TORMI-157095 format. One record per atom (N, C-alpha, C, O): x, y, z. Coordinates in pm, whole numbers, padded with zeros to 5 digits, always signed. Each point is the difference from the previous one (the first is absolute). Example, Ala and Ser with C-alpha at 12.3 -4.5 7.8 and 13.67 -1.06 7.14 Angstrom:
TORMI-157095
+01319-00569+00780;-00089+00119+00000;+00090+00120+00000;+00104-00002+00066;-00139+00107-00138;+00082+00119+00006;-00077+00109+00073;+00051+00111+00017;
end
This chain:
TORMI-157095
+06683+03326+05354;+00092+00112-00013;-00043+00106+00092;-00120+00030+00005;+00209+00033+00069;-00023+00103+00097;-00040+00135-00067;+00050+00036-00107;-00136+00029+00170;-00056+00130-00061;+00109+00109+00023;+00073+00004+00099;-00069+00085-00203;+00090+00112+00008;-00078+00118-00060;-00078-00021-00093;+00097+00138+00141;-00052+00119-00061;+00105+00114+00010;+00046+00039+00107;-00010+00011-00231;+00101+00103-00010;-00066+00125-00058;-00079-00009-00094;+00110+00118+00147;-00048+00136-00045;+00105+00088-00050;+00098+00029+00070;-00115+00013-00188;+00089+00105-00065;-00089+00126-00036;-00116-00010-00039;+00179+00122+00056;-00075+00122-00036;+00101+00079-00088;+00116+00019+00037;-00163+00026-00151;+00079+00073-00091;-00092+00086-00088;-00093-00052-00061;+00117+00181+00056;-00072+00097-00095;-00156-00010+00033;-00085+00001-00089;+00055-00010+00218;-00140+00004+00041;-00072-00128-00020;-00121-00002+00021;+00186-00112-00062;-00061-00118-00023;+00057-00105+00102;+00119-00027+00011;-00224-00029+00064;+00031-00106+00094;-00008-00134-00064;-00100-00029-00065;+00197-00053+00079;-00001-00130-00068;+00021-00106+00117;+00103+00000+00067;-00205-00088-00047;+00014-00105+00100;+00011-00130-00074;-00087-00037-00078;+00198-00033+00103;+00014-00138-00063;-00029-00101+00106;+00063+00002+00106;-00153-00090-00131;-00041-00109+00077;+00050-00128-00046;+00002-00022-00121;+00041-00065+00206;+00029-00142-00034;-00038-00096+00108;-00007+00038+00117;-00016-00158-00154;-00039-00106+00092;-00145-00011+00010;-00072+00007-00100;+00023-00027+00229;-00142-00022+00020;-00051+00105+00099;+00050+00015+00112;-00156+00057-00160;-00058+00111+00078;-00125-00057+00063;-00100-00021-00069;+00103-00005+00199;-00110-00040+00074;-00018+00088+00133;+00063+00105+00013;-00145-00148+00076;-00031+00079+00117;+00120+00021+00087;+00009+00104+00064;+00085-00198-00057;+00107+00012+00088;+00109+00101-00047;+00088+00038+00077;-00096+00002-00198;+00097+00100-00057;-00068+00126-00062;+00068+00092-00046;-00194-00091+00045;-00068+00118-00061;+00035+00127+00070;+00002+00105-00065;+00026-00106+00186;+00041+00121+00074;+00128+00054-00050;+00023+00121+00007;+00061-00206-00056;+00133+00051-00063;-00029+00076-00123;+00053+00109-00019;-00139-00165-00071;-00054+00072-00121;-00070+00128+00031;+00015+00098-00073;-00087-00095+00174;-00074+00119+00042;+00089+00115+00046;-00027+00118-00023;+00141-00162+00091;+00103+00099+00043;+00061+00067-00116;+00026+00121+00002;+00000-00205-00111;+00066+00062-00124;-00098+00097-00059;+00042+00108-00041;-00168-00139+00034;-00103+00085-00056;+00003+00138+00082;+00005+00109-00058;-00009-00122+00188;-00001+00121+00078;+00125+00090-00012;-00004+00122+00010;+00117-00196-00032;+00126+00072-00027;-00014+00077-00133;+00031+00119-00008;-00077-00189-00095;-00021+00075-00130;-00103+00113+00010;+00018+00105-00062;-00122-00124+00137;-00100+00108+00020;+00064+00121+00064;-00024+00114-00040;+00107-00141+00142;+00061+00102+00076;+00091+00090-00087;+00020+00118+00029;+00037-00181-00138;+00081+00070-00097;-00078+00066-00106;+00057+00054-00095;-00195-00055+00110;-00087+00062-00094;+00035-00028-00145;+00013+00091-00081;+00000-00221+00051;+00020-00041-00142;-00119+00033-00089;-00113+00007+00046;+00141+00014-00174;-00110+00027-00092;-00055-00125-00063;-00116-00003-00042;+00199-00102+00035;-00033-00126-00045;+00055-00115+00087;+00111+00010+00054;-00188-00119-00039;+00057-00113+00063;-00004-00119-00085;-00105-00041-00049;+00227-00019+00030;+00011-00120-00087;+00032-00127+00091;+00095-00002+00079;-00176-00097-00096;+00014-00122+00071;+00046-00104-00097;-00075-00041-00089;+00201-00003+00105;+00067-00099-00085;-00028-00137+00065;+00053-00032+00106;-00137-00046-00174;-00049-00124+00066;+00047-00125-00075;-00050-00110+00025;+00145+00126-00119;+00038-00123-00080;+00065-00111+00083;+00003-00115-00043;+00049+00148+00160;+00062-00101+00083;-00088-00040+00112;+00041-00080+00084;-00167+00134-00077;-00098-00043+00102;-00068-00127-00042;-00060-00005-00108;+00067-00100+00190;-00041-00128-00039;-00150-00022+00046;-00071-00078-00062;+00025+00145+00169;-00129-00024+00063;-00036+00122+00073;+00084+00062+00066;-00214-00024-00075;-00062+00103+00081;-00126-00036+00060;-00095-00033-00071;+00086+00037+00201;-00127-00036+00068;-00092+00118+00003;+00033+00108-00047;-00152-00131+00106;-00095+00112+00020;+00053+00111+00079;-00042+00114-00017;+00138-00143+00107;+00063+00108+00077;+00081+00083-00089;+00002+00122+00014;+00068-00184-00108;+00078+00080-00100;-00092+00079-00084;+00033+00117-00023;-00143-00160-00025;-00099+00076-00078;-00048+00113+00080;-00019+00108-00055;-00004-00126+00186;-00046+00108+00084;+00102+00113+00009;-00033+00119+00008;+00163-00164-00010;+00110+00100+00007;+00009+00081-00129;+00037+00118+00003;-00069-00180-00116;-00014+00075-00125;-00106+00104+00008;+00021+00114-00041;-00140-00152+00094;-00098+00100+00016;+00034+00109+00097;-00040+00115-00018;+00115-00153+00125;+00061+00104+00087;+00087+00096-00076;-00009+00122+00018;+00092-00174-00102;+00096+00082-00076;-00086+00098-00083;+00038+00117-00004;-00150-00153-00062;-00073+00097-00082;-00066+00098+00092;-00007+00116-00041;-00044-00147+00162;-00054+00096+00092;+00103+00086+00055;-00026+00120+00007;+00136-00162+00030;+00114+00068+00061;+00063+00101-00097;+00036+00111+00039;-00022-00150-00164;+00065+00084-00093;-00090+00117-00051;+00049+00105-00040;-00186-00132+00044;-00094+00104-00043;-00036-00007-00148;+00058-00076-00078;-00152+00154+00046;-00057+00001-00139;+00105+00047-00104;+00001-00048-00113;+00085+00138+00151;+00087+00053-00097;+00129-00071-00038;+00080+00044-00083;-00064-00157+00149;+00119-00085-00020;-00038-00120-00076;-00082-00078+00049;+00136+00057-00165;-00018-00118-00080;+00077-00112+00057;+00114+00019+00043;-00171-00138-00041;+00059-00128+00042;+00007-00090-00110;-00101-00032-00063;+00229-00016+00033;+00023-00090-00101;+00033-00142+00064;+00078-00008+00095;-00140-00102-00150;+00029-00131+00040;+00077-00059-00115;-00058-00011-00107;+00187-00029+00119;+00073-00036-00104;+00048-00151+00012;+00052-00040+00105;-00071-00039-00208;+00060-00129-00002;-00069-00106+00090;+00059-00102+00035;-00189+00130+00001;-00056-00102+00087;-00028-00129-00069;-00053-00001-00111;+00088-00108+00173;-00027-00139-00053;-00150-00020+00005;-00075+00077+00059;+00037-00182-00124;-00145-00030-00010;-00050-00030+00147;-00114+00036+00031;+00189-00098+00055;-00040-00036+00135;-00021+00131+00084;-00074+00000+00098;+00139+00107-00139;-00011+00123+00073;-00104+00090-00074;-00078+00067+00067;+00075-00062-00188;-00091+00085-00079;-00143-00045+00012;-00091+00083+00005;+00069-00211-00001;-00133-00057-00003;-00084+00056+00122;-00108+00052-00025;+00149-00060+00147;-00077+00055+00101;-00030+00154-00013;-00107+00050+00035;+00213+00020-00090;-00019+00149-00017;-00118+00026-00103;-00076+00095+00015;+00065-00185-00120;-00096+00006-00102;-00136-00045+00049;-00102+00060-00034;+00099-00166+00115;-00122-00056+00052;-00076+00103+00095;-00123+00006+00008;+00206+00071+00059;-00065+00094+00093;-00034+00133-00069;-00067+00085+00060;+00113-00066-00184;-00022+00127-00068;+00096+00108+00034;-00016+00114-00042;+00118-00149+00121;+00101+00100+00039;+00081+00045-00114;+00055+00110+00008;-00039-00187-00121;+00070+00034-00120;-00055+00131-00058;+00074+00066-00073;-00199-00023+00099;-00055+00123-00046;+00060+00121+00075;-00008+00113-00047;+00067-00140+00163;+00053+00103+00089;+00144+00026-00024;+00052+00103+00044;+00017-00194-00114;+00142+00015-00024;+00028-00018-00155;-00089-00032-00078;+00214+00056+00042;+00043-00023-00144;+00077-00129+00002;+00107-00006+00061;-00153-00094-00122;+00063-00132-00010;+00088-00006-00127;-00049+00023-00110;+00179-00055+00127;+00093-00004-00111;+00082-00137+00012;+00036-00047+00108;-00012-00007-00227;+00085-00120-00006;+00139+00024+00041;+00058-00074+00079;-00003+00184-00136;+00143+00039+00028;+00008+00146+00032;-00093+00076-00026;+00205-00037+00083;+00025+00138+00040;+00030+00075-00138;+00088-00035-00078;-00168+00137+00059;+00022+00077-00122;+00021+00137+00049;-00094+00066+00044;+00227-00017-00052;+00034+00133+00051;-00071+00113-00088;-00027+00107+00054;-00002-00127-00182;-00066+00088-00079;-00136+00033+00054;-00043+00115-00011;-00027-00209+00067;-00129+00016+00062;+00007+00050+00141;-00063+00099+00037;+00144-00172+00044;+00001+00035+00149;+00073+00130+00026;-00044+00081+00081;+00159-00060-00150;+00081+00112+00038;-00040+00124-00078;+00056+00106+00027;-00151-00113-00124;-00043+00112-00075;-00063+00109+00088;-00042+00104-00051;
end
Protein backbone atom coordinates (compact mmCIF):
# COMPACT_ATOMS: atom_id res chain seq x y z
CA UNK A 1 0.00 0.00 0.00
CA UNK A 2 1.33 3.44 -0.89
CA UNK A 3 2.20 5.83 1.93
CA UNK A 4 0.02 8.85 2.57
CA UNK A 5 0.17 11.61 5.18
CA UNK A 6 -2.63 14.13 5.67
CA UNK A 7 -2.47 17.13 7.99
CA UNK A 8 -5.51 18.85 9.47
CA UNK A 9 -5.31 21.73 11.93
CA UNK A 10 -8.28 22.85 14.01
CA UNK A 11 -8.51 24.64 17.36
CA UNK A 12 -4.76 24.53 17.89
CA UNK A 13 -4.56 20.77 17.39
CA UNK A 14 -2.57 19.32 14.52
CA UNK A 15 -3.75 15.92 13.35
CA UNK A 16 -1.60 13.89 10.96
CA UNK A 17 -3.19 10.74 9.56
CA UNK A 18 -0.73 8.21 8.18
CA UNK A 19 -1.51 5.21 6.02
CA UNK A 20 0.49 2.60 4.14
CA UNK A 21 4.15 1.91 4.81
CA UNK A 22 6.43 4.47 6.44
CA UNK A 23 10.02 3.82 5.44
CA UNK A 24 13.08 5.86 4.47
CA UNK A 25 11.76 6.58 0.98
CA UNK A 26 8.73 8.49 2.35
CA UNK A 27 9.87 9.65 5.79
CA UNK A 28 10.55 13.08 4.29
CA UNK A 29 6.84 13.45 3.46
CA UNK A 30 5.93 12.80 7.09
CA UNK A 31 8.65 15.18 8.25
CA UNK A 32 7.20 17.93 6.02
CA UNK A 33 3.77 17.52 7.66
CA UNK A 34 5.41 17.77 11.10
CA UNK A 35 7.17 20.98 10.07
CA UNK A 36 3.89 22.42 8.74
CA UNK A 37 2.17 21.66 12.06
CA UNK A 38 5.05 23.19 14.03
CA UNK A 39 4.89 26.33 11.88
CA UNK A 40 1.23 26.71 12.90
CA UNK A 41 2.30 26.55 16.57
CA UNK A 42 -0.16 23.81 17.49
CA UNK A 43 -0.57 23.01 21.18
CA UNK A 44 -1.08 19.28 20.56
CA UNK A 45 -0.04 16.91 17.79
CA UNK A 46 -2.16 13.83 17.14
CA UNK A 47 -0.76 11.06 14.98
CA UNK A 48 -3.50 8.76 13.68
CA UNK A 49 -1.75 5.49 12.82
CA UNK A 50 -4.54 2.91 12.55
CA UNK A 51 -4.03 2.61 8.77
CA UNK A 52 -0.23 2.53 9.02
CA UNK A 53 0.83 -1.02 8.17
CA UNK A 54 4.59 -0.77 8.68
CA UNK A 55 7.12 1.64 10.15
CA UNK A 56 10.84 1.28 9.58
CA UNK A 57 13.59 2.73 11.77
CA UNK A 58 13.48 5.82 9.55
CA UNK A 59 9.83 6.27 10.52
CA UNK A 60 10.73 5.90 14.18
CA UNK A 61 13.45 8.55 13.76
CA UNK A 62 10.82 10.84 12.26
CA UNK A 63 8.66 10.35 15.37
CA UNK A 64 11.66 11.41 17.46
CA UNK A 65 12.07 14.41 15.15
CA UNK A 66 8.42 15.30 15.79
CA UNK A 67 9.02 15.33 19.55
CA UNK A 68 12.10 17.53 19.13
CA UNK A 69 10.50 19.87 16.60
CA UNK A 70 7.30 20.40 18.55
CA UNK A 71 9.13 21.12 21.81
CA UNK A 72 8.44 20.27 25.44
CA UNK A 73 5.15 22.16 25.70
CA UNK A 74 3.38 20.21 22.94
CA UNK A 75 1.78 16.88 23.81
CA UNK A 76 2.04 14.23 21.14
CA UNK A 77 -0.65 11.56 20.93
CA UNK A 78 -0.09 8.31 19.02
CA UNK A 79 -3.53 6.91 18.25
CA UNK A 80 -4.52 3.50 16.93
CA UNK A 81 -1.08 2.09 16.27
CA UNK A 82 -1.17 -1.56 15.27
CA UNK A 83 1.11 -4.00 17.07
CA UNK A 84 3.55 -3.92 14.14
CA UNK A 85 3.89 -0.16 14.60
CA UNK A 86 3.56 0.14 18.39
CA UNK A 87 6.06 -2.60 19.20
CA UNK A 88 9.15 -0.72 17.91
CA UNK A 89 7.92 2.41 19.70
CA UNK A 90 7.73 0.46 22.96
CA UNK A 91 11.00 -1.43 22.42
CA UNK A 92 12.91 1.82 22.11
CA UNK A 93 11.17 3.40 25.11
CA UNK A 94 9.76 6.19 22.98
CA UNK A 95 6.27 5.44 24.33
CA UNK A 96 7.40 7.28 27.48
CA UNK A 97 7.73 10.47 25.40
CA UNK A 98 4.27 10.35 23.82
CA UNK A 99 0.73 9.48 24.87
CA UNK A 100 -0.32 6.16 23.36
CA UNK A 101 -4.07 5.66 22.83
CA UNK A 102 -6.05 2.86 21.19
CA UNK A 103 -8.73 5.19 19.84
CA UNK A 104 -9.21 8.92 19.38
CA UNK A 105 -10.86 10.27 22.53
CA UNK A 106 -11.98 13.90 22.08
CA UNK A 107 -12.61 14.18 25.83
CA UNK A 108 -8.91 13.62 26.46
CA UNK A 109 -7.28 15.14 23.40
CA UNK A 110 -9.49 18.19 22.89
CA UNK A 111 -9.85 19.05 26.59
